[in-house]
C-alpha positions as CSV (number, residue, x, y, z in Angstrom):
1,M,0.0,0.0,0.0
2,S,2.8,2.4,0.8
3,S,4.4,1.8,-2.6
4,L,1.3,3.4,-4.2
5,L,2.0,6.7,-2.4
6,V,5.5,7.2,-4.0
7,K,5.7,10.5,-5.8
8,P,6.6,10.7,-9.5
9,P,10.2,11.9,-10.0
10,W,9.1,15.1,-11.8
11,Q,7.3,16.3,-8.7
12,G,10.5,16.5,-6.7
13,I,12.2,18.4,-9.5
14,F,9.5,21.0,-9.9
15,A,9.2,21.4,-6.1
16,A,12.9,22.0,-5.9
17,M,12.7,24.7,-8.5
18,T,9.7,26.5,-6.9
19,D,10.0,26.2,-3.2
20,T,10.9,29.8,-2.3
21,P,10.8,33.1,-4.0
22,S,14.6,33.2,-4.2
23,D,14.5,29.9,-6.0
24,K,12.0,31.3,-8.5
25,H,14.2,34.4,-9.0
26,G,17.2,32.1,-9.7
27,L,15.2,30.1,-12.2
28,I,14.0,33.2,-14.0
29,K,17.5,34.6,-14.0
30,R,18.9,31.4,-15.4
31,W,16.4,31.3,-18.2
32,L,16.9,35.0,-19.0
33,R,20.7,34.3,-19.2
34,K,20.0,31.4,-21.6
35,A,17.7,33.5,-23.7
36,A,20.3,36.2,-24.0
37,T,23.0,33.7,-24.9
38,M,20.7,32.2,-27.6
39,A,20.1,35.7,-29.0
40,V,23.8,36.5,-29.2
41,V,24.5,33.2,-30.8
42,T,21.7,33.8,-33.3
43,V,23.1,37.2,-34.3
44,A,26.6,35.7,-34.6
45,F,25.3,32.9,-36.8
46,G,23.5,35.4,-39.0
47,Y,26.7,37.3,-39.6
48,F,28.5,34.0,-40.2
49,Y,25.9,32.9,-42.7
50,G,26.2,36.2,-44.6
51,W,29.9,35.6,-45.0
52,A,29.7,31.8,-45.7
53,A,26.8,31.5,-48.1
54,P,28.5,32.8,-51.2
55,R,31.5,30.5,-50.5
56,A,29.4,27.5,-49.6
57,F,27.2,27.3,-52.8
58,P,29.7,27.0,-55.7
59,L,28.3,26.8,-59.2
60,L,30.7,24.3,-60.9
61,P,31.4,21.3,-58.7
62,V,28.4,19.0,-58.0
63,P,27.9,19.1,-54.2
64,G,28.4,15.8,-52.5
65,F,28.5,14.6,-48.9
66,G,30.8,17.4,-47.6
67,Y,28.9,20.2,-49.2
68,G,25.6,18.5,-48.1
69,M,26.9,18.6,-44.5
70,L,27.9,22.2,-44.8
71,H,24.6,23.2,-46.4
72,G,22.7,21.3,-43.7
73,A,24.7,23.0,-40.9
74,L,24.0,26.4,-42.6
75,M,20.3,25.9,-43.2
76,P,19.0,26.7,-39.6
77,I,21.5,29.6,-39.5
78,A,19.7,31.1,-42.5
79,L,16.5,31.7,-40.6
80,P,17.2,35.2,-39.5
81,S,18.1,36.2,-43.0
82,L,15.0,34.6,-44.4
83,V,12.8,36.3,-41.8
84,L,14.2,39.6,-42.7
85,G,13.3,39.1,-46.3
86,K,16.7,38.2,-47.8
87,D,16.4,35.3,-50.3
88,V,19.4,33.1,-49.3
89,P,20.1,29.6,-50.6
90,I,19.6,26.7,-48.2
91,Y,19.8,23.7,-50.5
92,A,21.7,22.8,-53.7
93,T,19.1,21.7,-56.2
94,V,21.8,20.2,-58.4
95,N,23.6,17.7,-56.2
96,A,25.2,14.2,-56.1
97,G,22.0,12.6,-54.8
98,R,21.7,10.3,-51.8
99,L,25.2,11.1,-50.4
100,Y,24.4,14.9,-50.5
101,K,21.1,14.3,-48.7
102,I,22.7,12.2,-46.0
103,G,25.3,14.9,-45.5
104,Y,22.5,17.5,-45.4
105,I,20.6,15.7,-42.7
106,A,23.8,15.2,-40.7
107,G,24.6,18.9,-41.0
108,I,21.2,19.9,-39.7
109,N,21.6,17.6,-36.7
110,L,25.1,18.9,-36.0
111,C,23.9,22.5,-36.2
112,G,21.0,21.7,-33.8
113,L,23.4,20.2,-31.3
114,V,25.6,23.3,-31.4
115,F,22.8,25.8,-31.4
116,F,20.3,24.3,-29.0
117,G,22.7,22.2,-26.9
118,P,23.9,25.1,-24.7
119,L,20.3,26.1,-24.1
120,F,19.6,22.7,-22.3
121,W,23.0,22.2,-20.8
122,R,23.0,22.2,-17.0
123,P,26.2,22.3,-14.9
124,A,26.8,19.4,-12.7
125,R,26.3,21.5,-9.5
126,A,22.7,22.3,-10.6
127,R,22.0,18.6,-11.3
128,E,23.4,17.6,-7.9
129,E,21.1,20.2,-6.2
130,I,18.0,18.9,-8.0
131,T,18.9,15.3,-7.3
132,K,19.6,16.0,-3.6
133,T,16.4,18.0,-3.2
134,S,14.2,15.4,-5.0
135,S,15.7,12.6,-2.9
136,Q,14.9,14.5,0.3
137,I,11.3,15.1,-0.8
138,S,10.7,11.5,-1.7
139,Q,11.8,10.4,1.8
């Protein structure tokens, strides 16, 4: 009967984040810092794309795996330029086929890891605090 009263693990995590007003302030501060970091990285990527796009889409060689990976990595970075109305290339219509497409998908995933990874990265100290607090709550 007592095993039915065990709290789900996410309740301990959310309780640890929202126990006191100072904890809420810390959580808001952490998310604002992450949002600011993401904005700075977005602007930096936009400038990088403006520099790299003319060099990354050559006219003569048929793009293969390497160019596919480069184009895939640059594709999410093109979003700020596209939103602002600049028509930028994101895919080579004349390509080597399947190898180019595999490289393109790998590049998209690599860019997602680099771009969104820091947003969800949590230092070991924060993980330890949440684990310690949730284990105290479950007892």
